[in-house]
Structures are given as structure tokens and as C-alpha cells.
C-alpha positions as CSV (number, residue, x, y, z in Angstrom):
1,M,0.0,0.0,0.0
2,Y,1.4,3.4,-1.0
3,S,-0.3,6.1,1.0
4,K,0.9,9.7,1.5
5,C,4.2,9.2,-0.3
6,L,6.3,12.1,-1.5
7,I,5.5,12.7,-5.1
8,I,8.3,15.1,-6.0
9,V,11.0,15.2,-8.6
10,L,14.3,15.1,-6.7
11,S,17.7,16.2,-7.7
12,S,20.7,14.0,-7.1
13,N,21.0,15.5,-3.5
14,N,17.3,14.8,-2.7
15,I,16.2,18.4,-2.9
16,P,13.0,19.0,-4.9
17,T,13.9,20.6,-8.2
18,H,10.8,22.7,-8.6
19,L,10.8,24.5,-5.2
20,Q,13.0,27.4,-4.1
21,K,14.8,27.5,-0.8
22,L,13.3,29.7,1.9
23,K,15.2,33.0,2.2
24,S,14.5,35.8,4.6
25,D,12.7,37.9,2.1
26,D,10.3,35.4,0.5
27,W,8.4,33.8,3.3
28,G,4.9,34.4,1.9
29,R,5.6,32.9,-1.5
30,W,7.6,29.9,0.0
31,N,4.8,29.3,2.5
32,W,2.2,29.2,-0.2
33,H,4.3,26.7,-2.3
34,M,4.9,24.5,0.7
35,Q,1.2,24.5,1.7
36,A,0.2,23.6,-1.8
37,T,2.8,20.8,-2.0
38,F,1.9,19.4,1.4
39,G,-1.8,19.7,0.6
40,F,-1.4,17.8,-2.6
41,Q,0.5,15.1,-0.7
42,E,-2.3,15.1,1.9
43,V,0.1,15.7,4.7
44,L,-0.5,19.4,5.5
45,E,-2.7,18.6,8.5
46,V,-0.1,16.4,10.1
47,I,2.6,19.1,9.5
48,Q,0.5,22.0,10.8
49,N,-1.2,20.2,13.7
50,G,1.3,17.5,14.6
51,V,0.5,13.9,15.3
52,P,-2.1,13.3,18.0
53,T,-1.0,11.0,20.8
54,I,-2.8,7.7,21.3
55,G,-3.6,5.9,24.6
56,G,-2.6,2.5,25.7
57,E,-6.0,1.1,24.7
58,A,-5.7,2.1,21.1
59,T,-6.9,-0.2,18.4
60,N,-4.5,-1.8,15.9
61,A,-5.9,0.6,13.2
62,Q,-5.2,3.6,15.5
63,R,-1.7,2.4,16.1
64,T,-1.1,1.9,12.4
65,T,-2.4,5.3,11.6
66,Y,-0.2,6.8,14.4
67,R,2.9,5.1,13.0
68,E,2.1,6.2,9.5
69,N,1.6,9.8,10.6
70,K,4.9,9.7,12.6
71,K,6.7,8.6,9.5
72,I,5.1,11.4,7.5
73,G,6.3,13.9,10.2
74,W,9.9,12.6,10.2
75,S,10.2,12.5,6.4
76,H,8.8,16.0,6.1
77,I,11.0,17.5,8.8
78,S,13.9,16.6,6.5
79,F,12.1,18.0,3.5
80,I,11.5,21.3,5.3
81,R,15.1,21.6,6.4
82,A,16.3,20.8,2.9
83,L,14.5,23.8,1.6
84,M,15.8,26.3,4.1
85,S,18.7,28.6,3.5
86,H,21.1,29.0,6.5
87,E,19.9,32.6,7.0
88,V,16.4,31.6,8.1
89,N,16.2,30.0,11.6
90,F,18.2,26.9,10.3
91,D,20.1,26.4,13.6
92,K,17.0,26.8,15.7
93,N,15.2,24.4,13.4
94,L,17.8,21.7,14.0
95,S,16.6,21.1,17.5
96,C,13.0,20.4,16.4
97,T,11.7,16.9,16.9
98,S,8.6,17.0,14.7
99,S,7.5,18.5,11.4
100,K,5.0,20.7,13.3
101,D,7.9,22.2,15.5
102,A,10.0,22.7,12.4
103,W,7.1,24.4,10.6
104,N,6.3,26.6,13.6
105,T,9.9,27.9,14.0
106,L,9.8,29.4,10.5
């Protein structure tokens, strides 16, 4: 099953070829492109809201969904960092442990 996979053309260093890096003077445009990309991939909600925690009595389906959403979060934190220039909160972003945290530090 292939759900919520990255559907992006990548260069040899795994940076998407059609998106520009975030710089200090183009947040609005970059944010719009990222929201469109993440929306298309159906992962924007996970990135903006984070992955909700599950309790100890979660069903197998809930655990599976939780694991899938955690994978989405971790893969997209790398994606966000790959598209940041060093002048835009890059060092602060390195301490983030979720895509939501990474998104919010921008």
C-alpha cells in the first residue's frame, strides 16, 4: 500500500527541483508553495497540527495510523530543512523533533 508518499522530482542530492529554498525575504511565497505541495500530498494537516497521541488502549488501526503519521512527520521535517537557507532559523530548526515544530519555527 502506497499512501501519502512524497511525489516530487528530486535532484541528485534529494532536494526537490521545482521549489526554491526559503530565504528571509520570500516567506509568503515559499509558505504558499509548501502548503500547496503538502496539501497535494495530503500531509498538510499532520505538519501543521502534529501527530495526536494515542492511549494505551488504542486499536490496531489507530496504532497503524499513528505510526504512518509519525513517518510522515519525520520525512517531512527533513524536507522542510532541505528547503531552508542557512539565514532563516536553520540552527533553531535543527533542535525540532517534529515537522510541526519545524514548521512553527519558521
